[in-house]
N, C-alpha and C positions, 0 to 999 in steps of 0.2 A: 210369406210366399211359399216356403217349403211345406208348411202344414197343409196349405191348400192343395199342393201337388200330391202330398201323401194321401189325402182324402180321395183324390181322383184316380190314384193308381190302380184301384180294383178294376176299372174299366179297361185296363191295358193288357189283360192277360192274353187276348187274342189280337194279333196284328190287325190294324185297320184295313178295310177294303181298299182305301186309297193307296196304301203301301204295297199292295199285292197286285201285280198285273193279271189280267184275266186269262190265265193259262189253262190249257186243256189238261186233263188228268195225265195223259201220256207225257206231256211236256214237263209237268211237275215231277213225274217219276224220273225222267232223264236228268233234270236239274238236281234232284236229291242225290242221285247216284254219282254224278260227276263231283258234287261237293264232298261226298263221302269217300270216294276212291281216288280222286284226282283225275288227271288226264287219262282217258280211255279211248279205244277205237270204237267205231260204230258197231262192228261185229261183237265186241265185248259188251257193249251196251245192250245189244239185242239179246245176248245170252243171259245177262243178268236180269233183264226185265221181261223176257219172253214176249217181246213185241215183234210184230211182222215188219218186214223191210219198208213197206209203204207207211205204216204208222210211225216207225222210227224216223224215216226221212221227214215226215210232216212235223214231228215233234222237234227235231233238230232245227229245221227251217224256222219254226215258230220262235224258238229261243234265240236263234242267230239274229232274227229281225229285231229283237229287243236287246241285242248285245249282251245277253246273259250267258251265252256260250260262244266259243270262237275256235276256229281250226288252229291246232298247235303243231301241225306237221304231218308227216306220213310215216307209217310203220310198214316195213317190208318183211313179209313172212318167209319161212323156210322154202316155200314152194314158188317164191318169186312174186306172189300177189302182194299188192299194197293196200293199206287201209288207212283212211283218214283218222287222225287223232284229234279228239275234242277235249277242251278244258273250259273252265269258267271264263266268260268274257268280261270286258271292263264294266259292263252294266251291273254285274253282280256286286261290285263294291268291296268294302273291307270293314273290319271291326277292330276295336281296341279293348284290351283287357288291362285293368289298372289294379295294382296291389298296393293298398295303403297299409304298410306293415309297421312293426315296432321300431325298425332301424332304417328303413328305406321306403321310398315310393318308386315303383317300377311299372312301366307301361310297355305293352307289346302290341304291335299292329300286325294283323294277319289278313289274308284273303279268306273267303269262305271255304276254300279248299285246303286250309292249313298251310298256305304259302306265307312264309315269314317276310314281312315288309320293312319292319323297323323296330327298334327298342330304345328305351331311355330309362336311366336310373338316377335317382338323387338321394343321397343319405339324409336321414333326419335324426334329430335327437329328441329326448323326452320332452324338452321345452318346446319343440316345434309342434308336437302332438297336443300339448296342453294349450298352446296359443293358436286359436283358430285362424287368425290372419296369416301366421307364418306357414301353417300347414296348407292353407289355401294357396299361398304363393308357390310352395313346392310342387303341389299337384298341377297347378297351372303351368309351371315351367316344364315339367315332365311332358305334359300334353303338347305344349308348344314345340318341344323337340321331336316327339315321335310322329306327330301328324304330318309335317312336311315330308318326312321320309316315306310315309304311307301314300302320300298323294302322287308319288311317282307312279303308283299303280292307279290308273284313272278309275273313276267311279265314285259313288256316294259312300259316305261313312254311314253304315247301316245301324250300328249299335255300339254302345260302350258299356262294359260290365265292370263294376267296381267291387273289389273284394275288401271287406273291412273286418277288423277283429271284434265283431259284435254279432249277437244272435239276431238274425233277420227273420222276423215274423210279420206278416202283413196285418196281423191283429194288434200289434203293438209298435208299429213303425214310428209313430209320433215321438214316443218316449225314447225308443232305441236310437234313433238317428239324431237326437238333439246335439250330441257332441260334434256331428259332421254337418250341421245345418249350413254353415257358411261355405264349406267346401262344395257341397252338392248344389247349392244355389248358384255359386260362381260357375260351376261346370254347366249347369242347365242354361245359364245366361249366354255363355260363349259358344257352346257346342250344340248345334241343332240336330241332335240325334237322340233316340231313346237311351236312357240311362238305367241300367239294370243293377240291382243290389244283391250281394250274396255274401255269406260268411266266408272268411278266408280259408278255414280248414276244409269246408265243403268244396271250395274251388280247387284246393290242392288235391283232394281225393278225385275229383273229376279229371284233373290233368294226369294223375298217375294211371287212371283207368284208360284214358285215351292214348297217352304217349309213353307211359313209364312202366314201373315195376308191376303193375296190376293190369297190364294191357289185356283187354277183352275178358278179364275175370268176371264171372257172373255175380259172385258175392265176395266182398273183401272189406276191410276196415283200414282207414288211414289214421294213424295216431301221431299227432303233432306234439312235440315237446320242445319248447323254446322259452321265450319270455312268458308265454302262457301255454296251456295245454288244451287240446280239443280232439275230438274224434269225428271223422267223416265216414259215413256208411254208404256203401253201394250194394243194393239188393236187387237181384234180377236185372243187373246191368244199368240200374238207374239210381241216382242219388236219393237216399231216404232222408226226408226232412222232419218226419214226425207230424203229429196232429197239429201242432202249433208252430212248427218251424224250428224247434229247439232240440231236436235229436242230436246226440253226440256231445252234449255239454257235460263231459265226464268230470270237469272241475267241480261239479255240484255233488259228486259222490261224497256222502258224509265222512269227515275226517277231522281229527282222530276219533276213534270209536272204541271205547272200552268201558269197564265198570267204573273207572275213575276219571274219565275224560268225556266231555260233551262236545260233539262236532259243531263247528261254526260255518257260516255261509262261505263257500268257495275256499275253504281252508286248504283243500287238496291242491287246488290250482296255485295258490300262493306258495305252498310247500314245494311243489315240484317245479315251479317256474325257475328260470335261469337266475333271476336276481336273488331269490332266497337261497338257492343252491350254492351260488358263489359266496354268499354271506356265510354259510356254514363252512365252506372250504376255508375262507379267510380266518374264521374263528378257530378252526381246528388244525390249521397248518402248523407243523412243528417248526420251532425256531431254527433248528439246525438244517432245515431243508431250503433255506433262503427265503426270499420274499414270496408270498403267495401270488399265484397268477391272477391278474385283474379281470379276466374274462374266461368264459367257458372254452372259447377257441384256443386260448393259450394254455389252459389246463389240458386239453386233449393233445396239443402239440408237445407238452412236457411228457405226457404219458407215452406218446408215440416214440419219443426220444429215449425212453428207458427209465424215467423217474418212477420209482416204486410208490412214492407218496402220491403223485398225481394219479397213477394207475389205481391205487386203492380208492381214491375219491370217485374216479370214473366208474369203478365197479360198484361202489356204494350207490351211486345214482342209478346205475343200470338195474340194481336190485329193486329200487323203488319203482322204476318204470315197469319192470317185470311184474310187480304186484298189481299195478294198475291194469296192465295188459291182461293179466289173468282174470281180473274182474270183467273186463270187456269181452273176453272169450267166453266166460261163463254165461254172460247175458245174451250174446249175439251169435256165437259160434261162426265167425266170419271165414274161417278156413285159412285165409291169408291176411296178414297184418303188415302194412307198409309203415315204417318209421320215417318221420320227416320232422321238419322244423330246424331251427338253428342248432339245437343240441341233438335232437333225435336222429338227424340224418348222418351222424358219425358212425361208420361201420364198427368201431371199437366197442359199441354198446351191445351188439347183437348177441354175442356168445353168452354173456351173463344174463341178459334179458331172457334168452331162450331157456337157459338152465332153470331160472326161477319159474318160468311158465310151466315147464315140465314137472316141477315139484308140486305146483298148486292146481294144475288143471290138465286137460289133455293137450298133447303136442299140437302145435299149429305152425304153418309156414310163416316165418318171420323174416322180413327182408327190409332193406333200406331203400328209400325212394331214389330214383335215378335222375330226377329233374333239378335237384339242387334249389338254388334261389329263384329259379324260373317257375317253380311248380304252381304257386298261387296265381301269378299273373297269367300263366298258360291256361289254368282252369277258368279264370274269368274270361279270357279270350274265347275259350270254347263255348261258354254260356252265351256270350255275345254272338258268336258265329251261328249257333243253333237258332237263336232268336232272329238274326238277320236272314237266315234261310227260310224260317217260318214266315217272315214278312213277304218273301217272294212267292212261296207256295200256298200261302193262306192256311197253313197248318196251325192248330192251337198250340199255345205254349203256357207254362205255368210260371214263367219268370216274374219276379216282382220288379215292376218297371215304373219309374217316375215319368210322367208325361213331359214332352218337350215344350219349350216356350211357344212354338208354332201351334202345337196341338191345343194348348190352353186358350189361345186366342180364338179358336174356331168355335 
């Protein structure tokens, strides 16, 4: 079932005509603007779009008749004049972003104008990820929790975007998505909405660009360091996916590499990942320092509390991260690098990482992501939101989408 859906996904790059109401160009422009800026007055819309009053009135009336926009109140200016405020209406609907991570599944429901409607989180273990039936049950439960919250906001579910710790390439989807076949099949069966797929690090980069530490940056890189490592690149304000969709797979950088060592596949990712790092901590932890911390979070807590041993291990890991970052800067010159992930988002790393970068390459703006555990789900939500808006305006989209059950029947 899933393989058939994957074969058909290439036809879904542009939303179907049935999903898009026959809007005039001025109405499309107004809808895009309200979705981008939130509630605005009619004069503000006119100034942003350079539309005449009659054209603006006709566009607003057109969207109001379809319940895509609605009056949200009145703004009184300094001169005493009042102006009607408009926002998205119930017909615009909502979207859901889902993060299937290494330690939890998180879902966020939002309106197309970034209005938060609901959230749900469920922890998972390595055994849950390995067992498809258990992971399917967790994802289903999270969606069951978040969808009723969102339905208080009337309107259709426009799209669901799922962030996964996999490289998403439309050329190799069959093989790539095999581990998630049961999960995606169950979602498609129960939820009658387009399902979009994207790499989790790319999603986090999109979120930091829209809402966080790289807001409105034209070029930047998001480096995730956690259970795994990855790089998300934004160039010209847009996500860069590469020729085949594999851009940012820095775990494939050859490692180790010397006259006496031969690199192996993904050795760098395994070395820098949290599991291998904490194994090194446990092996090298001195007996007189007490029991070694069982997790990276507890290691950082010990370092923050003043443990010199813990701090030395934090700095050691920061130096390794700094070397990887120097390689990324040398290849891409992103200007700004945002650190994220379960380990990378700790501010304690920044000083030593920055020092190593200055030693090895040119200085760059290095900062920590501001969105925490929400970053990946927020980015997935943003992808779904952009797709949902494209459904309404008829704009093209490059999202990788699995067709819904209803669309397969047609």
